[in-house]
MILOSE-751169 format. One line per 4 residues: number of its first residue (from 1); their letters; for each residue z negated, x, y negated of C-alpha. Coordinates in steps of 0.2 Angstrom, whole numbers, plus 5000, padded with zeros to 4 digits. Example, Ala and Ser with C-alpha at 12.3 -4.5 7.8 and 13.67 -1.06 7.14 Angstrom:
<tigus>
1> AS> 4961/5062/5022; 4964/5068/5005
</tigus>
This chain:
<tigus>
1> MAGS> 4860/5651/3572; 4872/5666/3575; 4872/5668/3595; 4873/5649/3597
5> EAAW> 4889/5651/3584; 4895/5666/3594; 4896/5658/3611; 4904/5640/3603
9> QAAQ> 4920/5650/3596; 4922/5662/3611; 4921/5648/3622; 4933/5637/3612
13> MGVP> 4945/5652/3613; 4944/5651/3632; 4934/5665/3637; 4918/5661/3648
17> VVLH> 4902/5666/3640; 4884/5669/3645; 4872/5665/3631; 4855/5674/3635
21> EMRP> 4838/5667/3627; 4820/5673/3629; 4811/5658/3623; 4802/5650/3629
25> QTGT> 4799/5662/3642; 4795/5675/3629; 4790/5668/3613; 4788/5670/3594
29> FAHR> 4775/5665/3582; 4787/5654/3573; 4796/5645/3586; 4790/5631/3595
33> TGDF> 4804/5627/3609; 4816/5635/3621; 4831/5628/3611; 4844/5635/3604
37> AEMV> 4847/5636/3584; 4830/5632/3581; 4825/5632/3563; 4807/5639/3556
41> CSNS> 4810/5641/3538; 4818/5629/3528; 4828/5614/3535; 4842/5616/3521
45> FRSD> 4859/5624/3523; 4859/5626/3501; 4872/5619/3492; 4887/5609/3499
49> DDEQ> 4898/5611/3484; 4912/5620/3489; 4923/5621/3473; 4907/5630/3462
53> NAVG> 4896/5637/3474; 4898/5651/3486; 4888/5645/3501; 4897/5628/3499
57> LLHW> 4912/5637/3499; 4903/5645/3516; 4902/5628/3521; 4920/5624/3520
61> EMRA> 4926/5640/3529; 4914/5635/3545; 4921/5617/3544; 4940/5626/3543
65> AGGL> 4937/5635/3558; 4927/5623/3571; 4911/5629/3568; 4897/5620/3580
69> LIAM> 4883/5624/3567; 4891/5616/3552; 4894/5600/3562; 4878/5596/3570
73> ADTH> 4872/5600/3553; 4885/5585/3545; 4879/5573/3560; 4861/5577/3559
77> KLPA> 4861/5577/3537; 4846/5571/3525; 4850/5565/3509; 4844/5582/3498
81> GGAL> 4855/5576/3482; 4868/5591/3483; 4862/5601/3496; 4865/5600/3516
85> AVDR> 4849/5598/3522; 4845/5592/3540; 4831/5583/3554; 4827/5601/3560
89> DAFS> 4823/5596/3578; 4838/5583/3580; 4850/5599/3573; 4843/5611/3586
93> AGVT> 4844/5597/3600; 4862/5593/3595; 4867/5613/3597; 4858/5617/3614
97> DRLR> 4866/5600/3620; 4885/5605/3615; 4882/5622/3620; 4875/5618/3638
101> AHPL> 4888/5605/3641; 4902/5617/3637; 4911/5621/3654; 4914/5640/3649
105> IRSE> 4896/5644/3642; 4879/5649/3654; 4864/5649/3648; 4853/5662/3655
109> PGEI> 4836/5662/3651; 4825/5679/3650; 4822/5694/3637; 4835/5708/3637
113> TALP> 4826/5724/3634; 4840/5736/3636; 4857/5739/3628; 4870/5736/3642
117> DSGH> 4882/5750/3647; 4898/5740/3650; 4904/5722/3646; 4906/5714/3628
121> WIIA> 4890/5709/3620; 4884/5703/3604; 4866/5706/3601; 4863/5690/3587
125> TGPL> 4842/5691/3589; 4840/5687/3571; 4822/5692/3561; 4812/5690/3576
129> TSDA> 4818/5702/3587; 4807/5704/3601; 4798/5721/3601; 4806/5728/3616
133> LAQV> 4824/5725/3611; 4820/5733/3593; 4814/5748/3601; 4830/5751/3612
137> IRAE> 4840/5746/3597; 4830/5759/3586; 4832/5772/3598; 4852/5769/3599
141> TGAE> 4853/5770/3580; 4844/5786/3578; 4835/5779/3562; 4820/5769/3559
145> ALAF> 4822/5750/3558; 4825/5744/3541; 4813/5728/3536; 4807/5716/3524
149> FDAI> 4793/5701/3525; 4800/5683/3525; 4790/5668/3524; 4788/5650/3527
153> APIV> 4783/5635/3520; 4771/5621/3525; 4776/5604/3532; 4765/5590/3525
157> HFDS> 4764/5572/3535; 4771/5557/3523; 4756/5545/3527; 4745/5556/3519
161> IDLS> 4754/5560/3502; 4744/5549/3489; 4760/5539/3480; 4750/5532/3467
165> KAWF> 4751/5550/3460; 4767/5556/3469; 4784/5548/3466; 4803/5547/3474
169> QSRY> 4816/5555/3463; 4830/5569/3464; 4829/5582/3449; 4843/5574/3437
173> DKGE> 4843/5556/3447; 4856/5565/3459; 4860/5553/3473; 4868/5536/3473
177> TEEE> 4860/5527/3487; 4842/5523/3490; 4841/5535/3506; 4847/5549/3492
181> RTAY> 4834/5544/3479; 4820/5546/3492; 4825/5564/3498; 4813/5571/3486
185> LNCP> 4794/5569/3484; 4785/5575/3467; 4768/5579/3461; 4764/5582/3444
189> MDRA> 4752/5594/3436; 4747/5594/3417; 4743/5610/3410; 4724/5611/3417
193> QYED> 4728/5608/3432; 4742/5619/3434; 4731/5635/3427; 4717/5629/3438
197> FIDA> 4730/5630/3453; 4738/5648/3446; 4718/5655/3448; 4717/5647/3465
201> LLTA> 4733/5656/3473; 4727/5673/3464; 4710/5673/3471; 4716/5665/3488
205> EKTA> 4712/5674/3505; 4729/5681/3511; 4735/5688/3529; 4733/5707/3526
209> FKEG> 4747/5719/3533; 4746/5730/3548; 4742/5747/3543; 4757/5758/3542
213> ETAG> 4767/5741/3536; 4776/5746/3520; 4794/5734/3520; 4794/5723/3503
217> YFDG> 4799/5705/3500; 4816/5697/3500; 4818/5688/3483; 4826/5674/3489
221> CLPI> 4810/5671/3499; 4795/5677/3489; 4778/5669/3496; 4771/5658/3481
225> EVMA> 4755/5667/3478; 4767/5684/3475; 4779/5676/3461; 4762/5669/3454
229> ERGR> 4755/5688/3452; 4773/5692/3444; 4766/5679/3428; 4757/5664/3425
233> ETLR> 4772/5655/3419; 4785/5661/3434; 4782/5647/3444; 4786/5634/3432
237> HGPM> 4802/5643/3430; 4804/5642/3447; 4801/5630/3462; 4788/5621/3450
241> KPVG> 4800/5619/3435; 4796/5602/3426; 4815/5598/3421; 4825/5584/3426
245> LTNP> 4809/5573/3432; 4801/5558/3423; 4786/5552/3431; 4784/5532/3433
249> HRPD> 4767/5532/3434; 4766/5540/3416; 4783/5539/3408; 4777/5544/3392
253> VKPH> 4770/5560/3397; 4779/5575/3403; 4772/5585/3416; 4769/5603/3414
257> AVVQ> 4773/5608/3431; 4781/5597/3446; 4779/5602/3465; 4793/5596/3476
261> LRRD> 4793/5590/3492; 4810/5588/3501; 4811/5576/3517; 4812/5586/3534
265> NALG> 4816/5573/3546; 4828/5558/3547; 4812/5547/3550; 4803/5551/3534
269> TLYN> 4789/5555/3542; 4788/5575/3536; 4791/5582/3522; 4791/5602/3517
273> IVGF> 4785/5608/3501; 4801/5615/3494; 4799/5634/3488; 4781/5636/3494
277> QTKM> 4782/5650/3507; 4767/5658/3508; 4756/5672/3515; 4739/5663/3512
281> KYGA> 4727/5661/3527; 4727/5645/3535; 4708/5639/3528; 4715/5646/3511
285> QTQV> 4731/5635/3512; 4724/5618/3515; 4712/5621/3501; 4724/5628/3487
289> FRQI> 4738/5614/3492; 4725/5600/3491; 4723/5604/3472; 4740/5597/3470
293> PGLE> 4741/5579/3464; 4745/5568/3477; 4742/5579/3493; 4721/5579/3490
297> NAAF> 4721/5571/3509; 4736/5580/3515; 4737/5583/3533; 4749/5597/3538
301> ARLG> 4761/5597/3551; 4765/5614/3549; 4755/5629/3539; 4766/5641/3530
305> GIHR> 4765/5658/3538; 4774/5677/3534; 4784/5688/3549; 4790/5704/3548
309> NTFI> 4811/5702/3547; 4821/5718/3556; 4838/5722/3551; 4850/5737/3555
313> NSPT> 4859/5747/3541; 4874/5738/3544; 4885/5751/3532; 4882/5766/3543
317> LLDG> 4882/5759/3560; 4895/5745/3562; 4913/5745/3560; 4923/5733/3551
321> QMRL> 4924/5723/3566; 4906/5722/3567; 4904/5733/3581; 4890/5747/3585
325> RSRP> 4900/5764/3581; 4890/5773/3596; 4893/5759/3607; 4908/5748/3602
329> HIRF> 4907/5737/3616; 4893/5730/3607; 4894/5717/3592; 4878/5712/3582
333> AGQI> 4879/5697/3572; 4867/5688/3561; 4852/5691/3552; 4848/5707/3560
337> TGVE> 4865/5713/3549; 4859/5712/3533; 4865/5695/3528; 4850/5682/3523
341> GYVE> 4851/5663/3527; 4855/5651/3540; 4874/5647/3534; 4878/5666/3531
345> SAAM> 4870/5672/3550; 4880/5657/3559; 4894/5663/3548; 4893/5681/3556
349> GLVA> 4892/5674/3572; 4909/5663/3572; 4916/5679/3566; 4909/5690/3578
353> GRLA> 4913/5679/3592; 4931/5676/3588; 4935/5696/3586; 4926/5699/3603
357> AAEI> 4937/5683/3611; 4954/5692/3604; 4948/5709/3611; 4944/5700/3627
361> LGLP> 4960/5691/3627; 4972/5705/3619; 4977/5696/3604; 4978/5704/3586
365> AAPP> 4960/5705/3579; 4955/5706/3561; 4941/5699/3550; 4944/5686/3537
369> PRDT> 4951/5692/3522; 4939/5698/3508; 4943/5686/3497; 4936/5674/3508
373> AMGA> 4916/5669/3508; 4916/5676/3528; 4928/5692/3524; 4916/5696/3506
377> LIAH> 4900/5695/3517; 4908/5706/3531; 4915/5720/3520; 4899/5720/3511
381> ITGD> 4887/5724/3526; 4900/5735/3535; 4907/5745/3520; 4904/5739/3502
385> AEAK> 4885/5740/3500; 4876/5757/3498; 4868/5762/3513; 4853/5771/3505
389> TFQP> 4847/5754/3495; 4857/5742/3508; 4845/5725/3508; 4848/5708/3515
393> MNVN> 4860/5697/3504; 4867/5681/3503; 4883/5677/3500; 4889/5674/3481
397> FGLF> 4903/5676/3470; 4898/5693/3465; 4903/5699/3482; 4922/5694/3480
401> PPID> 4934/5704/3473; 4938/5699/3455; 4947/5685/3448; 4960/5691/3435
405> ARGG> 4954/5682/3419; 4970/5681/3412; 4980/5663/3412; 4967/5653/3404
409> RRGR> 4952/5654/3418; 4939/5662/3408; 4925/5650/3409; 4912/5652/3424
413> KDRY> 4919/5634/3431; 4937/5639/3431; 4932/5656/3438; 4923/5650/3451
417> RAYT> 4935/5637/3456; 4948/5651/3456; 4937/5660/3469; 4935/5645/3480
421> DRAK> 4953/5641/3478; 4959/5658/3482; 4946/5660/3497; 4953/5644/3504
425> AAFT> 4970/5649/3505; 4967/5666/3511; 4956/5658/3527; 4969/5646/3530
429> AWLG> 4981/5658/3533; 4969/5670/3543; 4965/5656/3555; 4985/5654/3556
</tigus>
């Protein structure tokens, strides 16, 4: 995500770019292709509300800056209520085609295994940085790589779902068209089914970590069985909450819990189980997930999994221009810097690409103001965050300088609108 956006932004400013990609020659456990910007976890860019949501504001900023990834997301979007979800294969293919067609971008296959001594470089290797490159980064920074474990959710073939038990509905009936109303499938559970499901989660065989692995989890992407371990009601107040939904098969009976599946491709042939990241072993996954009403005969296009996610201690290692202090000709961008999420990663690539190109062209270069979503993220990872406790962070209004509550803007909606109004003005000025 970040590398693709960085290459696009630099090339759009007139700077020739060589885009290195190790796949498919060197693969990862999660990727299937050699395409750029392949999505391996969710297919959602989250909320698209640019007035009340920080990630929606980030979407707005990326559109304003001519971002490639947000343009491809808009081109290949799927109905998902207020969220921006995409057909993952069409999205990745679209990004790849645009990058390979750009006259100033040359793609070069093969793994990079050493830090370069000269030139202008952006390392945007994401959470699945190869072992060889991770080792040389660790050697350069003089510190143990920080890491946490991240999980991915399973994907189900639509034609294997029992629609006599499941039904189409977006929560709170969001969506006006038939396509939008069929963006989500819902599988209801009564109390007994829910309790049995929790028991199965807790006793299922899980993937064991390697000896010496002590990293924790990112709270925004917890495995479902870890959530269950935190309390039997946790899932009912999280991904399995039954609110805003009515089962047309039994309209007079309120479900005790609901499992939602979101359309994963434009054809509507694949649906991913929302919030069901897991570290259960494959055999256990099929047994446990087929306990869900409507999924008794589910055929899985992909089962869930867990991987180690490496990131650097950016507050210590990077300057305000996202450059490695010990080697200023190298910038870092994306999830490896300690931002979390597709959108945040792509946004950091956007800024890194622009800053690098400006430096090469001899133009004034400054990161976006901290009043903006991109600027707030950069300020957080390059200085605001406490280095000793640095952990991955999604964009949120808590990273922004506070808004003056005087003048009547005291409610949350008014305050969030004030954040976004201020950010849009500042970002527009920065682009100019």
